[in-house]
N, C-alpha and C positions, 0 to 999 in steps of 0.2 A: 504494500500500500504506500509506504514512504517513497519507494523508488518511483512509483507511478505518479505521485504528486509532483515530484521535481521534474520528471520527464514532461509533465503537462506544463510546468512553468517555464522550462527552458527550451522546449521544442520550437523551432521556427521554420517558416516556409522557405524553400530555396527559390530565390528570386533572380530572374535574368536582369543583368545590369549592363549599361553601355559603357560606363566608366566607374571607377571606384567611388563608393559612398564616402561622404564626409561624416565622421562620427564625433560625438562630444559637443555638438553645437547646442546652444541654448536658444530656444524660440519661445515666443509668447503669442497670445491670441491675435494682436495686431499684425504679426507677421503672417499668420494664416489668412487674415482678412485681406491683406495686401496681395498675397499670392493669388487669391481668387480674382481680385480686380485686375491684376497684371497678367493673368493667364499663365502663371508660372507652373501650374499643375499640368502634367502631360499623361496621356494614356499609352501604356505599352501593352503589347499583346503576345502571349506565349502559346505556341501551338499545342494542341492535344492530339496525340497520334494513336491510331489503332495499331495494336501490336500484331493483329492478324494479317493485315495487308500493307501496313506502313502509310496509309492515307491519313491526311489531316482531317479529323472529324469535328474539330472544335477549337476554340481559342479561349484563354482566360485573360480577362482584362486586369491590368495592374497599374495602379496610380504611381506616378513619380513626381517629385518636386524638384524642378530645375531652378534652384535658388541662384540669383544673380551674383552673389558673393561667395556662397558656400559650395556651389556646384550641386551635384546630384545628392539629394538628402534621402536617407533611408526612410521608408514608411514607418519603420519601428520607432523613429525619432519624432515624427509629427502626428501619427494617428492617435497615440495615447493622449497627447495634448489636445487634439481635436475632440476626443471623447470627453475629456475633463472640462473643457471650456464650452461645450455645446456646439462647436464648429463642425462636428462630424456630420450634422444633418445637411447644411448647405454644401459641404464637400461631397457628401454621399449622393446628394441629388445631382451634382455636377457629374460625378462618376457614372451614374446610371444613364443619364441623358447622353453623355459623350460616347459611352460604349454602345448604346442602342443606335445612336445616329450613325456611328461607323459601321455597325452591323447591317443597317439599312442599305448603306452604300455597297457593301459586299453582296448582299442579297440581290440588289438591282443589277450587279455585275455578273450574276449567275452562280454565286456561291451560296445558294439557299440551303444547302445541306449542312452547312457549317454552323454548329451550335456555339453559343456564347455564354461564358460563365462570368458573372459580375460579383465581385467581393463586396460584402457589407459587414460592418462591425456588429458585435452583439448588441450594443446600445442602439444602433440604427435599426437593427432587426426588431427590437422590442418597441420601437416608436409606433404609437397608435395610428399615425397618419401615413405610414409607409405604403400600405395598399393604394391609398388615394394618389400618393406621389407617383408610384409606378404606373397606375392607370393613366394619369395625365401625360406622363412622358411617352407611354405607348401610343396615345392618341396623337401627340405632337410629332412623333417620329414615323408613325404609320406602321409600326412593327406589331407582330402578334406575340402574345405572352408565351406561346410555346417555343418561341425562337431563342429564349435565353433561360438561364438558371441562376438563382441566387445562391451564393456560396458564402457561408459565415466564415470569417477569417479564422484561421487555425488557432492563433494564440487566444482568441476570445473563447473558442470552444474548450480549449484545454484548461483555461482558468475556471470555466464553469464546472468542468469535470473535477478539478482539484477541490473546489468548494463543496461539491456534492460528496466527495470522498470524506472530507473532514466532517461534514454534517452527519453522514451515515455512521462513521466511527463513533462520534459522540452520542448518537442515538442508541448505539449498542454499549454505551458506557466504556468505550475504549479510548485511550489516549493516542494521539497521532504524533508520530515522529517524522519530520520531513528531512530526507537526506539530500546531500548535494547542494546545500544553500551556498551560493557564491556571491550574490549581489545584494545590495541594500534594498533594491526594489522587490526582490523575492522575499526578503525578510519582512518588509512592510506588508506585502500581500498576505503572508502567513499569519502575522500578528493581527491584521485587520479581520481575518476570518477565524480567529481563535484557535489556530493550530497550537498544540501544547508544547512541543519540543522541536528542536532543529539541530542539524549536524551538517557541517560542510566547511569549505575553505574560508568562508567569511569569519568563522570563529577560530579555526585552526586546522592546519594540515595534519595528516597522520604523523606521529612522532614517537621516538623511543620513550620508555617509561620514565627515565630521568628528566626528560624535557617536559613530560606531562605534569610532573610534580611541580615544576615552576609555573605552569599554566594554572594549576589548582591553587597555588599560593597567591598568584596575582589576580586570579579570577578575571582574566582579560575579556572573556566572553560576556560577563556581566557588565563590564564597562562599555562594551560595544552597544549593548541594549540600552544602557543608561544614556549614552551620548546621542542616541537616536530619539530621545524623549519618549520612549515607550514606557508604559507603566511596568514596574518590576514584576517578574513572574512570582507566583505564590511560592514556588520552590526554586531556589537558586540553582544555577548550572553546576555549582560545586557539589551540592547535595545530589544532583542527578548523576554526576560522574561517580560519586561515592556509592550510590545505590546500585549503579550498573556493575561496579566491581564486586559488590557484595552478593549479587544474585547469580 
């Protein structure tokens, strides 16, 4: 169960890219608003191939942000921000309309057997007006609803699975240990969904017994949690280590 949770949190889609992404940039809501106005978002399309005969039977539409200063920005850097700020809805509408408009061009050119997959985030998928938005875009583009599929982005699905696993375990009065925690974002996710314990490189790498004693003395993992302004756990990490050796 622990392995599955962290696989859910760390798994990422393999994305086609024209040039290397720029990582570590800090963007805010106005940057996303400006990107929409200045047409900085672009749609890329990745073929879906039949393994039986090698024919292209569909394409997946993938959004890219061609930032004028930062270059090609990874969706992993701006989609979470868009979800947090509510900008995912206007961006999502643009994605659906742009992809369907392009698919209309392909259909008119004779590629009517090519299906289209359009990515939507979990938040966008839960939006109450998504059906109306799609219906309006279908009418504007002249496309049929059978000509495309909605695909919930993988990271969103995996997070939902991780939350479900935690809830299920707690429902069975079991404590959940998440293994492989490497980033502060993963830690924040786990704490916000009441995961009980965590293990991973964020707290410490595998080490000899004599080094572990130093960690127990300093209780560095507890300091990591305190620095992140999380409420201290009911049972300290030091006691958790001690209990694990005793059982």
